[in-house]
C-alpha positions in Angstrom: -98.4 19.6 173.7 -98.3 18.0 177.4 -95.2 16.6 178.7 -95.3 14.8 182.4 -93.6 12.4 184.4 -95.5 9.3 185.4 -95.0 6.3 187.6 -95.3 2.7 186.9 -99.0 1.6 187.1 -100.3 5.1 186.6 -102.6 5.8 183.7 -103.8 8.5 181.6 -107.3 9.0 179.9 -107.5 10.4 176.7 -111.1 11.6 176.1 -113.8 9.1 177.2 -112.4 6.0 175.5 -108.6 5.9 175.2 -106.5 4.6 178.2 -102.7 4.4 178.5 -101.2 2.3 181.3 -97.6 3.0 181.8 -96.1 -0.5 182.8 -92.3 0.3 183.5 -89.3 -0.3 181.5 -85.7 -0.6 182.0 -83.1 1.7 180.3 -84.1 3.5 177.2 -87.3 1.4 176.8 -90.8 2.1 178.4 -93.8 -0.5 178.1 -97.3 0.9 177.8 -100.7 -0.7 177.6 -103.1 1.2 175.1 -106.7 0.4 175.7 -108.9 1.8 172.8 -112.1 1.1 170.5 -111.3 -0.7 167.5 -112.2 2.4 165.3 -109.2 4.5 166.8 -106.0 3.9 164.7 -103.1 3.2 166.5 -99.8 3.5 164.7 -96.1 3.4 165.9 -93.9 6.0 164.5 -91.3 3.5 163.3 -93.8 2.0 161.2 -95.1 5.1 159.8 -91.8 6.3 158.8 -91.3 3.3 156.9 -94.4 3.5 155.1 -93.6 6.9 153.6 -91.3 7.2 150.8 -91.6 10.7 149.9 -88.5 12.6 151.6 -91.1 15.8 151.8 -93.9 14.1 153.6 -91.5 12.3 155.7 -89.8 15.6 156.7 -93.2 16.9 157.9 -93.8 14.0 160.4 -93.0 15.4 163.8 -89.9 14.8 165.8 -89.3 14.3 169.2 -85.8 13.9 171.0 -84.7 13.0 174.5 -84.2 15.8 177.0 -80.9 16.8 178.2 -80.0 16.2 181.7 -81.1 19.0 184.2 -78.3 21.8 184.7 -76.8 21.2 188.2 -78.4 24.2 189.8 -82.0 22.3 189.2 -80.8 18.9 190.8 -81.7 18.2 194.2 -78.7 18.2 196.7 -77.8 15.5 198.7 -76.8 16.2 202.3 -74.9 13.6 204.2 -74.9 13.8 207.9 -71.6 13.2 209.5 -71.8 12.7 213.2 -69.0 13.2 215.5 -68.6 10.9 218.5 -66.8 11.9 221.3 -64.5 9.1 223.0 -64.0 9.0 226.4 
């Protein structure tokens, strides 16, 4: 599994025929555009989960969860510069 951060309007090529374009988003929503041949099946996970009624088969579907915030030690520290001006 590959995990990466992308910028708006950046794209990924999968093989020679599939292109994913990240259009941006807000909050917990991301908009993407998928360019692929008609022969490639693209199905959204929510639709797939609704179609499957067998609990055992549903349990075998991959699950992905949002990553927790980074621990404090990995966050960039913001440095604020305070200038002392001498008064005459």
